[in-house]
N, C-alpha and C positions, 0 to 999 in steps of 0.2 A: 858454512856455519861460522858464526861470529866467535871471536875470542872469549867473550863473556859467557856465551852459552857453553862453550867447550870447557871453560874453567868451572862453571857451575856443575856440569856433568861429572867432571873429575872429583869435585868436592863431595857430591852425592855418593859416588862409588866409594870414596875413602871413608865416609861416615857409615855407609852400609856395611863395609868390611869391618870397621871398628866395632860396630854394634854386634855383628855376627861373632866376632872374636870374644867380645865381652859375654855374650850369652853362652858360648862354648866354655869359657873359663868358669862361669857361674855353675853350669851343669856339672863340670868336672869337680868343682869344689863340693857340690851337693852329694855327688856320688862318693867322693872320698870321705865326707862326713858320715854318710850312711854306712860305709864299710867300717870306718873306725868305731862307730857305735855298735855295730853287729859284733865286731871282734871283741870290744870291751865287755859286752854283755855275755858273750860265750866264755871269755876268759874269767869273768866273775863266777860263772858256773863251773869252772875247773878245766875248760878246754885249753889246750896248748897249741900255739901257732908257730910255724916257721916264718919268721919275718924276713922277707927278701931284702937284700941290700941293693940299693939303686945308685949307680954312678951318675955323675952329673951329665945331663943331656939324655939320659935313658928314660924310657917309659917306666912307670910304676908296675912292678910285677905283682901278680896276685898272691895273697896270703895262702898258706897251705896248712890246713888243720892236721896236726900230728896225731897218729894213732897212739893209743896208750902204751902198747908194747914198744913201739919205736921210741917214744919219749923216755920210757924207763931204761932202754938200752943206751940211749944217748947220755943219760945221767949216770950210767954205770951201775944201775941198781939190779940189772939182770945180766947174766953171763951170755956169751954167744950161743952156748948150748941151750940155755933156757929160752932165749929168744927164738931159736930155730924150732924148739918144741912148741912154743906158743904160736908161731906162724903156722905150723902144721895143724894145730888144733883150730886156729882161726879160719884157715882155709876150708877145713872140713865143716866147721860150723856154718860158714856162709853158704857153702855149696849145699849142705843139708837143708837149709831153709829155702833154697831156690825152688820156686815152683815152675813147672814146665807148662807153658801156655801153648795151646794149639792155635795157629794162625787162622784168620777168618777165611782165607782163600787157599786152595790147594796149589796155586801157582807160585807161592813163595818158596824160594830155594835158599834157605839160610846158609848152607854150607857150600854152595857152589852148584854148578850144573850137574855134576856127577852124583850128587846126593839128593834123594827125594826128601820132601819136607817131613813126611812121616818117620823116616829113618832118623832124621836129625832130632826130632822130638823124642823118639824112643831112646836114642843115644844119650840125650841130655837127662832123661828120666832115669836111665840106668846109672849114669854118673852121680846123680843126686842120691839114688838109693845106696850106691857104694859109699858115698860120703856120710850118709846117715848111719850105715853100719860101722864105719871107721870112727865116727863121733861116739857111738855107743861103746865101742871098744875103748876109746880114750877115757870116757866117763867111768867105765867099769874099772879101769886102771886107777882112777881116783877114788875107787870104792863108792862111787855115787854119793860122796859127801857133798851136801848142799853148798857149803861155803866154798869148797875147792872148785866145784863145777860152776857156781855162779861167778866166781872171780875170773875163771877162764872164759866163760861166756861173754861177760861184760867187757873185759879188757882185751882179750885175744880175738873174740868173735865179733863183738859190736864195735870194737876199736875205740872204746872210751878211755879217758885217762882215769887213774885212781881217784882223783879229786872229783871228777864228774860222777863217779859211781858212789863215793862215800859222802861227799859234801863238806866235810870238815877235816881238820888236821889229824885228829885221833883216828877217825874212820879211814882216812887215807893211808895212814901207817899200818893199820890193821889189814886193809885189803891188799896192800903191797906185800906184807908178810905172808898172808894166805896164798897169794898168787905165786910167790917165790917157792913155797912148799909144793904147790901143785905143779909148777914147771920143773922142779927138781925131780918129782915123781915121773912126769912124762918124759923128761930128758934121759933119765936113768933106764927106762924101759922102752927105748925106741925100737920100733919094729916097722 
């Protein structure tokens, strides 16, 4: 192979590598722009995000959407007892909404080899039923007041921020106050 052919091949490889790196940088920039746009739109609707700090030379870590109750606790707007009561309510709410699906094949073993698929489905259905009963108990403690229950459902159960629920400053303050009362009731009557 002649020296000219060898140098030409090296130059083609260098140019191909540079082009590939350029395409990768462009794709990464487009992804970053898309993520920034999504975060900005969600933030405009009231969502709160935990922004990861990135040291030099590290990869960008993903944004994490904060649950409403977690955000309120970080801001010091709910006490640890209120947060614990809200977490219990939210867990029951999400479990109560969980539907039990039966797999399309009887060979699926979701819990391991010792557990049959049907017993796993029954166990999940029973856990969901217990959660629905517990949720009804919590709602009865709130005297089934629509405002109190809705605040707990949206912020503790659906994990929305007060701003996402209310949409404006005045509504946000109102929903926070209603939630605080509901969580006080649930925290005081813990069972």
